C-alpha positions in Angstrom: -27.8 13.5 50.7 -24.0 13.7 50.7 -22.3 13.9 47.3 -19.3 11.5 46.9 -16.2 12.6 45.1 -14.4 10.7 42.5 -10.8 10.0 43.5 -8.3 12.6 42.2 -6.9 10.3 39.6 -10.4 9.4 38.5 -11.3 13.0 38.0 -8.3 13.5 35.7 -9.1 10.3 33.8 -12.8 11.3 33.4 -11.7 14.7 32.0 -9.3 12.9 29.6 -12.0 10.4 28.7 -14.6 13.0 27.8 -12.2 15.1 25.7 -9.5 12.8 24.3 -9.9 9.0 24.6 -12.7 8.5 22.1 -12.5 9.6 18.5 -16.2 9.7 17.8 -18.9 10.7 20.3 -21.3 8.1 18.9 -19.2 5.4 20.5 -21.0 6.0 23.9 -24.0 4.0 22.7 -21.8 1.0 21.7 -20.2 1.1 25.2 -23.5 1.2 27.1 -25.0 -1.6 25.0 -21.9 -3.7 25.5 -22.1 -3.2 29.3 -25.8 -4.2 29.1 -24.9 -7.3 27.2 -22.2 -8.1 29.8 -24.8 -7.8 32.6 -27.0 -10.4 30.8 -24.0 -12.6 30.2 -23.4 -12.7 34.0 -27.0 -14.1 34.5 -26.3 -16.6 31.8 -23.1 -17.7 33.6 -24.9 -18.0 36.9 -27.5 -20.2 35.3 -24.7 -22.5 34.0 -23.1 -22.9 37.4 -26.1 -22.6 39.8 -29.0 -25.0 39.5 -31.3 -22.6 41.4 -30.9 -20.0 38.6 -32.7 -20.5 35.3 -32.1 -18.6 32.1 -35.6 -18.8 30.7 -36.6 -15.2 31.2 -37.0 -12.8 28.2 -33.6 -11.2 28.3 -33.1 -8.1 26.2 -31.7 -4.6 26.0 -34.1 -1.7 25.4 -33.2 1.7 24.0 -35.8 4.4 24.5 -35.9 8.1 23.4 -37.9 10.8 25.1 -37.3 13.7 22.7 -39.3 16.4 24.5 -37.4 15.9 27.7 -34.0 15.2 26.0 -33.7 11.8 27.6 -32.1 8.7 26.1 -32.4 5.5 28.2 -30.6 2.1 27.8 -32.1 -0.6 29.9 -31.2 -4.3 30.4 -32.6 -7.3 32.1 -29.1 -8.3 33.3 -27.7 -9.1 36.8 -28.0 -5.6 38.1 -25.8 -3.9 40.8 -26.0 -3.6 44.6 -25.3 -0.2 46.3 -21.8 -1.4 47.0 -21.2 -2.4 43.4 -22.6 0.9 42.1 -20.1 2.6 44.4 -17.2 0.4 43.5 -17.8 0.0 39.8 -19.0 3.6 39.0 -17.2 5.5 41.7 -13.7 4.5 40.5 -13.1 5.0 36.8 -11.2 2.2 35.1 -12.3 -0.3 37.6 -14.0 -3.0 35.5 -16.7 -5.0 37.1 -16.6 -7.3 34.1 -12.9 -7.9 34.5 -13.3 -8.7 38.2 -16.2 -11.0 37.5 -14.1 -12.8 34.8 -11.2 -13.2 37.1 -13.2 -14.5 40.0 -15.2 -16.9 37.9 -13.0 -18.7 35.4 -15.1 -19.0 32.2 -14.7 -22.5 30.9 -17.4 -22.6 28.2 -15.8 -19.9 26.0 -18.5 -17.4 26.9 -16.6 -14.1 26.9 -17.4 -10.9 28.8 -16.9 -7.9 26.5 -16.0 -5.2 29.0 -12.5 -5.1 30.2 -11.5 -1.6 31.2 -14.4 0.0 33.1 -14.2 3.3 31.2 -16.8 2.7 28.5 -19.7 3.8 30.8 -18.1 7.2 31.3 -18.2 7.9 27.5 -21.8 8.8 28.2 -20.6 12.2 29.6 -19.5 13.1 26.1 -23.2 13.6 25.1 -25.0 13.9 28.5 -25.0 16.6 31.2 -26.3 14.2 33.7 -26.1 10.4 33.9 -28.5 8.5 36.1 -28.2 4.7 36.8 -31.1 2.9 38.4 -30.2 -0.7 39.3 -31.6 -3.7 41.2 -29.3 -6.6 41.7 -30.4 -10.2 41.0 -31.7 -11.8 44.2 -32.1 -8.4 46.0 -35.2 -6.6 47.1 -33.6 -3.2 47.0 -32.9 -0.8 44.1 -30.5 2.1 44.1 -29.9 5.2 42.0 -26.5 6.5 41.1 -26.4 10.0 39.6 -23.6 12.2 38.4 -23.0 15.4 36.4 -19.4 14.5 35.6 -16.2 15.4 37.5 -18.2 17.1 40.3 -18.9 13.7 41.8 -21.9 11.4 42.3 -24.7 10.5 44.7 -26.3 7.1 45.5 -29.7 6.7 47.1 -32.4 4.1 47.4 -35.2 4.1 44.8 -37.9 1.8 43.4 -37.5 -0.7 40.5 -39.9 -3.5 39.7 -37.4 -6.1 38.4 -33.7 -6.8 38.5 -31.5 -5.1 35.8 -30.2 -1.7 35.1 -31.4 1.5 33.5 -28.9 4.1 32.3 -30.6 7.4 31.7 -28.8 10.2 29.8 -29.9 13.8 29.9 -28.6 14.8 26.5 -26.7 18.1 26.2 -28.0 21.1 24.4 -26.5 21.8 20.9 -23.1 23.4 20.9 -21.4 25.4 18.1 -19.4 22.4 16.9 -21.7 19.6 17.9 -25.3 18.8 17.2 -26.4 16.8 20.2 -30.0 16.7 19.0 -28.9 13.9 16.7 -28.8 11.5 19.7 -32.5 12.0 20.2 -33.4 11.1 16.7 -34.7 7.6 16.1 -33.0 7.0 12.8 -29.6 8.2 14.2 -29.8 5.9 17.3 -30.9 3.0 15.1 -28.0 3.5 12.7 -25.4 3.6 15.5 -26.8 0.4 16.9 -26.6 -1.3 13.5 -23.1 0.0 12.9 -21.5 -1.1 16.2 -23.9 -3.4 18.0 -25.7 -5.3 15.3 -24.3 -8.6 16.4 -24.8 -8.4 20.2 -26.2 -11.8 21.1 -29.3 -10.5 22.9 -32.2 -8.6 21.2 -31.9 -4.8 21.3 -35.4 -3.3 21.2 -36.7 0.1 20.2 -40.0 1.7 19.7 -40.0 2.4 16.0 -42.4 5.0 14.4 -44.1 4.0 11.2 -46.9 5.3 8.9 -49.9 3.3 7.7 -53.4 3.7 6.2 -56.0 4.3 8.9 -58.3 1.3 9.3 -61.2 1.6 6.9 -59.6 4.4 5.0 -58.1 4.4 1.5 -56.4 7.8 1.7 -55.9 8.9 5.3 -52.7 7.9 7.0 -51.7 7.7 10.6 -48.5 7.4 12.6 -48.0 4.5 14.8 -45.3 3.2 17.2 -44.3 -0.5 17.4 -41.6 -2.2 19.4 -39.1 -3.8 17.1 -35.8 -5.7 17.5 -33.2 -3.6 15.6 -30.2 -5.9 15.7 -29.4 -9.1 13.8 -28.0 -10.9 16.9 -26.5 -13.9 15.2 -23.7 -12.7 12.8 -23.4 -14.5 9.5 -19.7 -15.3 10.3 -20.7 -17.4 13.3 -23.1 -19.6 11.3 -21.9 -22.8 9.8 -20.9 -22.5 6.2 -23.3 -25.3 5.1 -26.2 -23.1 6.5 -25.3 -20.3 4.1 -25.7 -19.9 0.3 -24.3 -17.4 -2.1 -27.3 -15.0 -1.7 -26.6 -14.8 2.0 -23.0 -13.6 1.3 -24.1 -11.2 -1.4 -26.8 -9.7 0.8 -24.2 -9.3 3.6 -21.9 -7.5 1.2 -24.7 -5.2 0.1 -26.0 -4.6 3.7 -22.5 -3.6 4.9 -22.1 -1.2 2.0 -18.8 -2.8 0.9 -19.6 -1.9 -2.7 -22.3 -1.4 -5.3 -21.1 -4.4 -7.3 -21.4 -8.1 -6.7 -18.2 -9.6 -5.3 -16.4 -12.0 -7.5 -15.6 -14.3 -4.6 -16.1 -14.6 -0.8 -13.8 -16.2 1.7 -15.3 -17.5 4.9 -12.7 -18.2 7.6 -13.1 -19.9 11.0 -9.8 -20.4 12.9 -9.2 -21.8 16.3 -5.7 -22.1 17.7 -3.0 -19.7 18.9 -5.4 -17.0 18.0 -9.1 -17.7 17.3 -11.1 -15.6 14.9 -13.9 -15.6 12.3 -13.7 -13.6 9.1 -15.7 -13.0 5.9 -13.7 -11.5 3.1 -14.8 -10.4 -0.4 -12.9 -9.9 -3.6 -14.8 -7.2 -5.5 -15.5 -7.2 -9.2 -15.2 -3.5 -9.8 -12.8 -0.9 -8.7 -14.1 1.8 -6.3 -14.2 5.2 -7.9 -11.8 6.6 -5.3 -9.5 3.6 -5.1 -6.4 5.5 -6.4 -7.0 8.7 -4.4 -5.6 9.7 -1.0 -9.2 9.6 0.3 -9.5 5.8 -0.1 -9.1 3.9 3.2 -8.1 0.3 3.1 -8.9 -2.1 5.9 -11.3 -4.6 7.3 -14.0 -4.0 9.9 -12.8 -5.3 13.2 -15.1 -6.8 15.8 -14.3 -8.0 19.3 -16.9 -10.6 20.3 -19.5 -9.2 17.9 -18.9 -5.6 18.9 -17.4 -3.4 16.2 -14.1 -1.9 17.4 -12.8 -0.3 14.2 -14.4 0.5 10.9 -11.2 0.2 8.9 -8.4 -1.8 10.5 -5.6 -1.2 7.9 -3.1 -3.5 9.7 -5.1 -6.5 8.7 -4.4 -6.1 5.0 -1.1 -5.6 3.0 -1.3 -2.6 0.6 -1.3 -4.9 -2.4 -4.5 -6.5 -1.2 -6.2 -3.2 -0.2 -9.1 -3.9 -2.5 -10.4 -6.7 -0.3 -13.5 -5.9 1.7 -14.9 -7.6 4.8 -14.6 -8.1 8.5 -12.8 -10.0 11.3 -14.2 -11.0 14.7 -11.9 -12.2 17.5 -12.1 -12.6 21.2 -8.3 -12.7 21.5 -7.3 -9.2 20.7 -5.4 -6.9 23.0 -7.5 -3.7 23.1 -6.5 -0.4 24.6 -8.5 1.7 27.0 -11.1 3.0 24.5 -11.6 -0.2 22.6 -11.1 2.0 19.5 -7.4 1.3 18.8 -5.4 -1.9 18.9 -2.1 -2.5 20.5 0.2 -3.8 17.8 0.6 -7.2 19.2 1.2 -10.8 18.2 -2.5 -11.8 17.8 -3.1 -9.1 15.3 0.0 -10.0 13.3 -1.0 -13.7 13.3 -4.5 -12.8 12.0 -3.1 -10.5 9.3 -0.5 -13.1 8.1 -3.2 -15.8 7.9 -5.6 -13.5 6.0 -2.8 -12.6 3.5 -2.3 -16.3 2.8 -6.0 -17.0 2.4 -6.5 -14.2 -0.1 -3.4 -15.3 -2.1 -4.7 -18.9 -2.2 -8.1 -17.8 -3.3 -6.8 -15.7 -6.1 -4.6 -18.7 -7.2 -7.7 -20.8 -7.2 -9.8 -18.4 -9.3 -6.9 -18.0 -11.7 -6.6 -21.7 -12.1 -10.3 -22.7 -12.2 -12.3 -19.6 -13.2 -10.1 -17.8 -15.7 -12.8 -15.5 -17.1 -13.7 -14.4 -13.6 -10.0 -13.8 -12.7 -9.5 -11.7 -15.8 -12.4 -9.6 -14.9 -10.9 -9.1 -11.4 -7.5 -8.4 -12.9 -8.8 -5.7 -15.2 -9.9 -3.8 -12.1 -7.0 -4.6 -9.7 -4.1 -6.0 -11.7 -2.3 -2.6 -11.4 -2.5 -2.9 -7.6 -0.7 -6.3 -7.7 2.0 -4.8 -9.8 2.4 -1.9 -7.4 2.7 -4.5 -4.7 5.7 -6.0 -6.5 7.3 -2.6 -7.3 7.0 -1.3 -3.7 9.4 -2.2 -1.0 12.1 -3.1 -3.6 10.4 -6.2 -4.7 10.0 -7.8 -1.3 6.6 -9.2 -2.1 7.4 -10.5 -5.6 7.3 -14.2 -4.5 3.7 -13.7 -3.3 2.4 -11.8 -6.4 4.4 -12.7 -9.5 2.3 -15.8 -10.3 -0.8 -13.7 -10.2 0.3 -11.3 -13.0 -1.2 -11.4 -16.5 0.1 -9.8 -19.7 -1.2 -9.7 -23.3 0.7 -12.2 -25.5 1.8 -11.4 -29.1 1.3 -15.1 -30.1 -1.7 -16.2 -28.0 -3.6 -12.9 -28.6 -4.9 -13.0 -25.0 -3.8 -12.5 -21.4 -1.3 -15.0 -20.2 0.7 -15.7 -17.0 4.4 -15.7 -16.7 4.3 -19.5 -16.0 2.3 -20.1 -19.2 4.8 -18.0 -21.2 7.9 -19.9 -19.8 6.2 -23.2 -20.4 6.0 -22.4 -24.2 9.6 -21.1 -24.6 11.7 -22.9 -27.2 14.8 -24.5 -25.7 17.2 -22.0 -27.4 15.3 -18.9 -26.2 17.3 -17.1 -23.6 15.0 -14.4 -22.4 11.4 -13.5 -21.6 10.8 -10.8 -24.2 8.5 -7.8 -23.6 7.5 -4.6 -25.4 6.2 -1.5 -23.7 3.8 1.0 -25.1 0.5 2.8 -24.8 -1.7 0.1 -26.2 -1.5 -3.4 -27.8 -2.2 -1.9 -31.2 0.7 0.6 -30.9 3.1 -2.1 -29.6 2.1 -4.4 -32.5 3.5 -1.9 -35.0 6.7 -1.2 -33.2 9.8 -1.8 -35.5 11.7 -3.2 -32.5 9.5 -6.3 -32.3 10.4 -7.4 -35.8 13.5 -9.6 -35.0 11.9 -11.3 -32.0 8.7 -11.9 -33.8 10.5 -13.2 -36.9 12.3 -15.7 -34.7 8.9 -17.0 -33.5 9.4 -15.9 -29.9 6.4 -14.7 -27.8 6.4 -11.1 -26.7 4.5 -9.8 -23.6 2.9 -6.4 -24.1 3.3 -3.9 -21.2 0.6 -1.2 -21.5 0.4 -0.1 -17.8 2.8 2.6 -16.7 3.8 0.4 -13.7 4.6 -2.8 -15.8 8.2 -2.3 -16.6 9.0 -1.0 -13.1 7.5 -4.1 -11.6 9.3 -6.4 -13.9 12.6 -4.7 -13.0 11.9 -5.8 -9.4 11.2 -9.4 -10.4 14.4 -9.5 -12.6 14.1 -13.2 -13.3 11.3 -15.7 -13.4 12.1 -19.4 -13.2 15.8 -18.5 -14.0 14.8 -16.6 -17.1 15.7 -12.9 -17.4 13.3 -10.3 -18.8 14.5 -8.5 -21.9 12.9 -5.5 -23.6 12.7 -5.7 -27.4 14.2 -2.2 -27.4 17.2 -3.2 -25.4 20.7 -3.0 -27.0 21.4 -6.7 -27.1 18.5 -9.0 -27.7 20.5 -12.2 -27.3 19.4 -13.5 -30.7 21.8 -14.5 -33.5 20.2 -14.1 -37.0 22.2 -15.5 -39.9 21.0 -12.9 -42.3 21.9 -10.1 -40.0 25.5 -11.2 -39.1 26.9 -9.4 -42.1 25.2 -6.2 -41.2 26.1 -6.1 -37.6 29.8 -5.8 -36.9 30.9 -5.4 -40.5 28.3 -2.7 -41.3 29.2 -0.7 -38.2 32.9 -0.9 -39.2 32.1 0.0 -42.9 29.9 2.9 -42.0 31.6 4.0 -38.8 32.5 7.5 -40.1 28.9 8.0 -41.3 27.4 6.9 -38.0 29.9 9.1 -36.1 29.0 12.1 -38.2 25.2 11.5 -37.6 25.9 11.2 -33.9 27.7 14.6 -34.0 24.8 16.1 -35.9 22.4 14.9 -33.1 24.8 16.2 -30.4 23.6 14.9 -27.0 20.2 13.6 -28.2 21.5 10.0 -28.6 24.4 8.1 -27.1 25.2 6.2 -30.3 24.2 5.6 -33.9 24.7 2.1 -35.3 23.6 -0.5 -37.9 20.5 -2.3 -36.6 20.4 -6.1 -36.0 16.7 -6.1 -35.4 15.1 -4.1 -38.3 13.8 -5.8 -41.4 11.1 -3.6 -43.0 11.5 -0.3 -41.1 14.3 2.2 -41.8 15.0 3.4 -38.3 14.2 2.9 -34.6 15.4 3.8 -31.2 16.8 1.3 -28.7 18.1 1.9 -25.2 21.2 1.0 -23.2 21.3 0.8 -19.4 18.7 0.2 -16.7 16.4 3.0 -17.8 14.3 2.3 -20.9 12.7 4.8 -23.2 9.2 3.9 -21.9 10.3 4.4 -18.3 11.7 7.8 -19.2 8.4 8.8 -20.6 6.5 7.7 -17.5 8.9 9.4 -15.1 8.8 12.7 -17.0 5.0 12.7 -16.9 5.0 12.6 -13.1 4.2 15.9 -11.2 7.7 15.9 -9.8 8.9 16.4 -13.4 12.0 14.3 -12.8 15.0 15.1 -15.1 15.7 11.6 -16.2 17.0 10.4 -19.5 17.4 7.0 -21.1 20.6 6.3 -23.1 19.1 6.3 -26.6 20.7 4.6 -29.6 19.6 5.5 -33.1 19.5 2.2 -35.1 19.6 2.4 -38.9 18.5 -0.5 -41.2 21.4 -0.7 -43.6 19.3 -3.0 -45.9 16.6 -0.4 -46.4 16.5 1.8 -49.5 16.5 4.9 -47.3 20.0 4.0 -46.3 21.2 4.4 -49.9 20.0 8.0 -49.8 21.8 8.4 -46.5 25.1 7.1 -47.9 24.8 9.3 -51.0 24.2 12.4 -48.9 27.2 11.5 -46.8 29.4 11.2 -49.8 28.1 14.2 -51.8 26.0 16.7 -49.7 26.6 17.4 -46.0 23.6 19.6 -45.7 21.3 16.9 -47.0 23.0 14.4 -44.6 22.0 16.7 -41.7 18.5 17.0 -43.1 18.1 13.2 -43.4 19.6 12.6 -40.0 17.2 15.0 -38.3 14.3 13.5 -40.2 15.2 9.9 -39.2 15.7 10.8 -35.6 12.4 12.6 -35.4 10.7 9.7 -37.2 12.2 7.4 -34.5 10.8 9.7 -31.8 7.3 9.6 -33.3 7.4 5.8 -33.4 8.2 5.7 -29.7 5.5 8.2 -28.9 8.0 10.8 -27.8 7.6 14.5 -28.4 9.5 16.2 -31.2 11.7 19.0 -30.0 10.8 21.4 -32.9 7.6 20.4 -34.8 7.9 23.4 -37.1 11.4 22.5 -38.1 10.3 18.9 -38.7 7.5 19.9 -41.1 9.8 22.4 -42.9 12.3 19.6 -43.4 9.6 17.3 -44.9 8.7 20.1 -47.3 12.4 20.5 -48.4 12.4 16.8 -49.4 9.2 17.2 -51.3 10.5 20.0 -53.4 
């Protein structure tokens, strides 16, 4: 029997296919099952268009393992192939019988054929030394066997087969140093690959499953048994009508797909028909994954094409700021590349991603508005990610995300939105005030909050390291600028402080100048405070970089050399100031001592490190003498 040769370009493609096109060897089973499903689809289509053909047979796909002989077989009850079709479809790589069938028979009922490229079959050579195909075409009395060991070529000869359909028989390779091919002869491994990639093929996929049970009549003795079972779900949850499903169905799907160990806060079931048609089920988790903020975390949704999983994590479907969302998308309209593993970056994918982003945003808005407790639970886990979304890309996404932010309120004593804050602002209030610190308790005690709080204005507490950076990108919300309580000018006129503002700075200019000289380059200025009532001293900042931002940037591994312009503010109405004036007038050494103490006191209030703790404690001891 003469061996036929693949065409030269097919040889090169086959070599490339085996070694380069597919990322994971396990993909071969997905491809063979998809081809089998296509073959049954073709019978179904004939039944729709030819009254002499009925679709009442038991159509299925069978996967069988013969471990001792290292054989894996995928059989179908589909349309089968003639000798010429075996030669045409399997003798020329990348010639797709499914695509030809689709082009010659315009499918008007929306029944899609999965295979489009004609290369998936050859992925079998990634795991098999020899591939044998036994096929009998529908309506034919003859069966033929196609056999190949890869690039060497193939043979076709007559054989026997009882019914129409196709058997693909793989002689699995022996184990290699870097690959354990024995895995593809293990029942649990084959079953897991089917569940992963082909669980929603529309026809039953059968396997002989081994189990263990008590022997009949025995109470202790067990026996192994084999039973044929259907191992795929067939009808995916996303293709069912929403009114057929309840919350338990969605929760079970979330659990079965291993999206997380928690229960999702919300699900979003999407069915879209139009410029691009797709189905999707998305989940908003309750708890943050343990690796969410590590480089190992992969964002993305599972991507299916007509029920066959193409990608486990399609990152392009989610913006980074919604990377916590889990779920899947299934579409027949995607432009796939040759391996069906990667997507061409095309219009369809962009349309789906854009729609998904809008759906997630709307659902979060809805939870915030109608289920506040649930939203706050979500925000505790993923609020930081929303803020990163605002900060990244120079605030490009702020319009999408700013209304989803929550901050603790000094007056409400709970988390509030920016919209809620602005709605409560008195008419004369110019700014949205905030204070940054390590915790709500620490912020509550900050001297810088005194003036704003005394005026009755609400203060937002920023306790996340990203908060102030994100707010800088928002800049204004509903025409109101954000203002830190530590900024140089608070925009508040207080009658009782007017006398101690400009006039005090003039009266004590020489004192403040001398204090500034004592502190050298540690502060940019020393001045009388407009904001302090009960505390003797505090630090404020001038310019874009706040003191809290300096702390955060200095804590980064890059150890950035950044410095906020700090101003030491002195409460001229505090009794400590009397001692300061007296020292200035009578004892310059004591003035230096008091200045250093006040500066270090201000650093401690801010949570900043003292340059010389030993000197600081010695100075305290000097005062106590």
